[in-house]
matplotlib code that plots the C-alpha trace (Angstrom):
import matplotlib.pyplot as plt

x = [62.5, 64.8, 63.3, 65.5, 64.6, 66.1, 63.7, 65.5, 64.9, 61.2, 61.7, 64.3, 64.2, 64.5, 68.0, 67.9, 69.6, 66.9, 64.2, 65.7, 65.8, 62.2, 60.9, 62.4, 60.7, 57.3, 57.2, 58.7, 57.9, 54.4, 54.6, 53.9, 57.0, 54.9, 53.8, 55.6, 55.5, 58.2, 56.8, 56.7, 60.2, 61.5, 59.8, 61.3, 64.8, 64.4, 63.1, 65.9, 68.5, 67.3, 67.3, 70.8, 72.2, 70.7, 72.1, 75.5, 75.8, 74.4, 76.3, 73.7, 72.3, 69.6, 67.4, 67.6, 65.9, 62.2, 60.7, 57.9, 55.7, 58.0, 59.7, 56.5, 55.5, 59.0, 58.9, 55.4, 56.4, 59.5, 57.7, 54.5, 56.3, 59.0, 56.7, 54.2, 56.9, 58.3, 55.3, 55.4, 58.8, 57.7, 55.9, 58.2, 59.6, 62.2, 62.3, 63.0, 60.8, 62.3, 61.4, 59.5, 55.8, 55.9, 57.5, 55.9, 52.3, 53.0, 54.3, 51.1, 49.0, 51.1, 50.4, 46.7, 47.5, 49.0, 52.7, 54.6, 56.7, 59.5, 60.0, 63.6, 64.5, 67.4, 69.9, 69.7, 71.4, 68.9, 71.2, 70.1, 72.3, 73.4, 73.3, 69.7, 68.9, 70.6, 68.8, 65.5, 66.0, 63.5, 63.3, 60.5, 62.2, 61.9, 62.6, 64.6, 63.8, 66.0, 66.5, 70.0, 69.8, 67.0, 65.1, 64.5, 67.9, 70.2, 71.6, 73.2, 72.6, 75.1, 73.7, 76.7, 76.8, 73.1, 73.1, 75.9, 74.0, 70.9, 72.9, 74.5, 71.0, 69.4, 67.0, 65.9, 67.0, 65.3, 66.8, 65.0, 67.7, 65.5, 67.6, 71.0, 71.0, 73.0, 74.4, 76.4, 78.3, 76.1, 77.4, 74.6, 76.6, 78.9, 76.2, 74.6, 71.1, 68.2, 66.0, 66.7, 64.2, 64.9, 63.0, 63.9, 62.6, 65.2, 68.1, 66.8, 64.8, 61.0, 58.3, 56.2, 59.0, 61.0, 62.8, 63.4, 66.6, 65.8, 68.8, 69.0, 67.3, 65.5, 61.8, 59.2, 55.5, 53.9, 51.4, 50.0, 48.4, 47.7, 50.3, 53.8, 55.8, 59.0, 59.4, 56.0, 57.0, 55.1, 52.2, 51.3, 52.5, 55.9, 56.5, 58.9, 59.8, 60.1, 62.4, 64.7, 64.7, 65.4, 68.4, 69.8, 69.4, 71.2, 74.0, 74.5, 74.2, 76.8, 79.3, 79.1, 78.9, 82.3, 81.9, 78.4, 79.3, 82.1, 79.8, 77.1, 79.6, 80.8, 77.3, 76.3, 79.4, 78.8, 75.3, 76.5, 79.4, 77.1, 74.6, 77.3, 78.5, 75.0, 73.0, 75.5, 76.0, 74.0, 70.9, 70.2, 70.6, 71.8, 69.6, 71.3, 74.6, 77.8, 79.8, 77.4, 75.3, 74.1, 75.8, 72.6, 70.3, 70.6, 68.0, 68.1, 66.0, 65.6, 64.2, 61.6, 60.6, 57.9, 58.3, 55.1, 55.8, 59.4, 58.4, 55.8, 58.3, 60.9, 58.4, 57.5, 61.2, 61.2, 62.9, 61.4, 62.3, 60.4, 59.4, 60.2, 59.0, 57.1, 54.4, 53.5, 54.9, 51.7, 50.0, 52.9, 52.8, 55.9, 58.2, 58.0, 61.8, 62.7, 60.3, 62.1, 65.4, 64.1, 64.8, 63.5, 60.1, 61.5, 63.8, 60.9, 58.7, 61.2, 62.8, 63.4, 64.9, 67.1, 68.0, 70.5, 70.7, 71.1, 71.2, 72.0, 74.9, 77.0, 75.3, 71.9, 73.1, 74.5, 71.2, 69.3, 71.5, 70.8, 67.1, 67.1, 68.8, 66.2, 63.3, 64.6, 65.1, 61.6, 60.0, 61.9, 60.8]
y = [-3.9, -6.6, -9.6, -10.7, -13.6, -13.3, -15.6, -18.9, -19.7, -20.1, -22.2, -22.5, -22.9, -26.5, -27.3, -28.2, -31.6, -32.4, -31.5, -33.7, -36.7, -36.2, -35.7, -38.9, -40.8, -39.0, -39.8, -43.3, -44.9, -45.4, -48.5, -48.8, -49.7, -52.1, -54.1, -57.4, -57.3, -55.8, -52.3, -52.4, -53.8, -51.1, -48.5, -50.2, -50.0, -46.2, -45.7, -47.8, -46.0, -42.6, -43.8, -45.3, -42.1, -39.8, -42.1, -42.2, -38.4, -37.7, -40.5, -42.9, -46.3, -46.5, -48.3, -45.1, -42.9, -42.4, -40.4, -38.0, -35.4, -32.5, -30.9, -30.3, -34.0, -35.0, -32.8, -34.1, -37.7, -37.3, -35.6, -37.6, -40.9, -40.6, -39.4, -42.1, -44.7, -43.5, -41.9, -44.7, -43.4, -39.8, -36.9, -33.9, -32.3, -29.5, -27.2, -23.5, -20.4, -19.9, -23.3, -23.5, -23.7, -27.3, -28.0, -25.4, -26.3, -30.0, -29.4, -27.4, -30.4, -32.7, -30.5, -31.1, -34.8, -34.5, -33.7, -30.9, -28.7, -26.4, -23.6, -22.4, -18.7, -17.6, -14.8, -11.6, -13.3, -16.2, -18.8, -21.2, -22.0, -25.5, -24.6, -23.7, -27.0, -28.9, -26.9, -27.7, -31.4, -33.3, -36.9, -37.5, -35.7, -38.0, -35.7, -32.6, -30.9, -28.0, -26.8, -26.9, -23.4, -20.8, -20.1, -16.4, -15.1, -18.0, -18.6, -22.0, -23.8, -25.9, -29.2, -31.2, -30.2, -30.5, -33.9, -35.2, -34.0, -35.8, -39.0, -39.0, -38.7, -41.3, -38.7, -38.8, -35.8, -34.5, -31.8, -29.8, -29.5, -28.1, -24.9, -26.5, -29.1, -27.7, -24.9, -26.9, -30.2, -33.0, -36.5, -38.2, -41.1, -38.6, -36.6, -37.4, -37.2, -39.7, -37.9, -35.3, -33.6, -32.5, -31.2, -31.1, -27.7, -25.8, -27.3, -26.8, -30.0, -30.4, -29.3, -32.0, -34.4, -34.6, -37.1, -38.1, -39.7, -42.2, -43.5, -47.3, -48.4, -45.1, -45.8, -44.4, -45.0, -44.3, -41.5, -42.6, -46.1, -48.1, -50.0, -51.1, -48.6, -47.1, -50.3, -49.6, -46.1, -44.1, -45.6, -44.3, -44.9, -43.3, -40.1, -41.8, -38.7, -36.6, -39.1, -39.3, -35.5, -35.2, -37.6, -35.6, -32.4, -33.8, -35.0, -31.6, -29.8, -32.0, -32.1, -28.3, -27.4, -25.7, -23.6, -22.6, -21.6, -19.4, -17.8, -17.1, -15.5, -13.3, -12.2, -11.6, -9.5, -7.6, -6.6, -5.4, -3.5, -1.8, -0.9, 0.5, 2.7, 3.8, 4.3, 4.0, 1.2, 3.2, 3.2, -0.5, -3.4, -7.0, -9.5, -12.8, -14.3, -12.9, -16.0, -19.0, -18.3, -19.5, -17.4, -17.6, -15.8, -12.1, -10.6, -6.8, -4.1, -0.6, 1.5, 3.9, 1.8, -0.7, -4.3, -4.4, -1.1, -2.1, -5.4, -3.8, -1.3, -4.0, -6.0, -3.0, -2.9, -6.6, -7.8, -10.7, -10.8, -11.8, -10.8, -14.2, -17.8, -18.4, -20.3, -17.1, -14.1, -13.8, -12.4, -9.9, -10.5, -9.7, -12.6, -14.9, -15.5, -11.8, -11.4, -14.3, -12.6, -9.6, -7.0, -3.4, -2.6, -0.5, -3.4, -5.9, -3.7, -3.1, -6.6, -8.0, -11.4, -11.6, -15.2, -16.0, -19.0, -20.5, -17.9, -14.8, -12.7, -9.8, -7.5, -8.4, -7.8, -4.4, -3.5, -4.5, -2.3, 0.7, 0.1, -0.2, 3.2, 4.7, 3.2, 4.5, 8.0, 8.0, 6.6, 8.9, 12.1]
z = [136.0, 137.4, 139.2, 142.1, 144.4, 147.9, 149.8, 149.5, 153.1, 152.2, 149.1, 146.3, 142.5, 141.4, 140.1, 136.4, 137.1, 139.7, 137.3, 134.6, 137.0, 138.1, 134.5, 133.4, 136.2, 135.7, 132.0, 132.1, 135.4, 136.7, 138.8, 142.5, 144.6, 146.6, 143.6, 142.9, 139.0, 136.9, 137.0, 140.7, 141.0, 138.7, 141.0, 144.0, 142.6, 142.0, 145.5, 147.1, 145.0, 146.2, 149.8, 149.4, 147.8, 150.5, 153.3, 151.7, 151.4, 154.9, 156.6, 157.8, 157.0, 154.4, 157.0, 159.2, 156.5, 156.3, 153.4, 154.4, 152.7, 153.8, 156.8, 158.7, 158.5, 159.5, 162.6, 163.5, 163.0, 165.2, 168.0, 168.0, 167.1, 169.8, 172.6, 171.9, 172.2, 175.5, 177.2, 179.8, 180.9, 181.3, 179.8, 179.8, 176.6, 176.2, 173.2, 172.5, 172.0, 168.5, 166.9, 163.6, 164.1, 162.9, 166.2, 168.4, 167.4, 167.7, 171.3, 172.0, 170.8, 173.0, 176.0, 175.4, 175.6, 179.0, 178.2, 180.0, 177.7, 178.7, 176.1, 176.7, 176.1, 173.8, 174.1, 172.0, 169.1, 169.0, 170.6, 173.3, 176.3, 177.0, 180.7, 180.4, 178.7, 181.5, 184.2, 182.5, 182.7, 184.9, 186.0, 183.5, 180.5, 177.5, 174.5, 173.6, 170.3, 169.1, 165.6, 164.0, 162.5, 162.8, 159.6, 160.4, 161.7, 160.7, 164.2, 164.5, 167.8, 169.9, 168.7, 169.5, 173.1, 173.7, 172.0, 174.1, 177.2, 176.1, 175.3, 178.7, 180.4, 178.1, 176.7, 173.0, 170.9, 167.8, 165.6, 162.9, 160.2, 157.5, 157.1, 157.9, 155.1, 152.2, 154.4, 157.0, 156.8, 158.2, 159.0, 160.9, 162.3, 164.0, 165.6, 169.0, 167.5, 167.5, 164.9, 162.4, 160.0, 156.4, 153.4, 149.7, 148.6, 150.7, 148.7, 145.2, 145.2, 144.8, 147.2, 148.9, 149.8, 153.0, 155.2, 158.8, 160.0, 162.8, 164.5, 164.6, 167.8, 168.4, 169.1, 166.7, 166.5, 163.1, 162.7, 159.3, 159.2, 156.1, 154.2, 155.4, 153.4, 154.9, 157.1, 158.7, 159.9, 157.3, 155.4, 151.9, 148.3, 148.0, 146.0, 143.5, 141.4, 144.6, 146.3, 143.3, 143.0, 146.7, 146.4, 143.4, 145.3, 148.3, 146.1, 144.5, 147.9, 149.6, 146.8, 146.3, 149.9, 150.2, 147.1, 148.0, 151.5, 150.1, 147.6, 150.2, 152.5, 149.7, 148.8, 152.4, 153.0, 149.9, 150.9, 154.3, 152.8, 150.2, 152.9, 155.1, 152.2, 151.0, 154.1, 157.0, 159.6, 162.1, 160.0, 160.2, 162.7, 162.1, 163.9, 164.8, 165.9, 164.2, 165.0, 164.7, 161.6, 158.2, 155.5, 153.4, 155.8, 156.7, 158.9, 159.0, 160.7, 159.3, 162.2, 161.0, 158.0, 158.9, 157.7, 155.7, 153.9, 153.3, 151.8, 149.6, 148.3, 147.7, 145.8, 143.6, 142.7, 141.8, 144.9, 146.9, 150.6, 153.7, 157.2, 158.6, 158.3, 155.0, 157.1, 159.0, 157.1, 155.1, 158.2, 158.8, 162.5, 164.4, 164.4, 167.5, 167.0, 167.2, 170.2, 172.0, 171.4, 173.4, 170.7, 171.0, 169.5, 166.7, 165.6, 165.8, 163.6, 160.9, 160.3, 156.9, 156.0, 152.9, 152.1, 149.3, 147.1, 143.6, 140.9, 143.0, 141.8, 143.1, 140.6, 142.1, 145.6, 144.7, 143.0, 146.1, 148.3, 146.0, 146.0, 149.8, 149.9, 147.5, 149.4, 152.8, 151.5, 150.1, 153.3, 155.6, 153.7]

ax = plt.figure().add_subplot(projection="3d")
ax.plot(x, y, z, "-o")
ax.set_aspect("equal")
plt.show()
């Protein structure tokens, strides 16, 4: 039986070049970057080199980059850190109903602390309206947090327009770009963004390391207290091997972006073409935006075949897919993203996310389409 991984939106295999960089550090470097002796200085050079490389490839200053323990911490640090710094100016936050729970749950906690949060709706394709963002602005709005691209349906948001609106109004703007990195071109100095969150394990880097871009001059209160690491913005001994691995992953992702985008589009199109041929276009529904989307994510519903049953059958055929965010799919609850899109119940209850990445081939995609046909025939009998 084949083993096919189509859950790259949850986590990705570590690139061999990334693993090589990390292994060298883990076996040869054990100093603390805060120590002043030669071992510490060596560690500091590695850390600074990783920061410099990431900044160069993402178009920001090294001083604007903060290493974190992952995307969730990055989101938390941005929201808590920004609001704590400007709470004297106001306590209103704007976000959307389809954010990752790292943002949604943080906003819920901030509500307990006295903040007001507006959760904006999206259209049936998962895209938020700039007009709705503008209409939601209040005199005491201090922060807008909207993801770059959705992790469940792949819809890309109008970040440039929203950021420009926030900039004109003097409102801080945070963007969760965890899914966008490695899928879309990102040059931070050209974007009207104050904070942007990233993680390594979505781009064939290691798990447990992320980063937060903090525009020069943007306020940020630390959430972790202890040492003065990361210029006092994030205490704790740095993950040296993780930082170096992240930097290598960013380099590979940015340099190979055009080729990877083209390959993802080809594989995505191939899966849709095969499904059209084998089961018919009328037998499934594509969830998401057909103009503004990540080519690596394909969310499909197969009415009549429940999500849990479909996932189990795919897994029995050696195919790994998902029902939505990896942080919640274990519960197999209906996606909050699809609910927010206002989709019919039969679409909500039969949605599957296929996400493509490193190692996937046309042969695998064709195999998946054939197995989907077989499973649907079996289930519909």
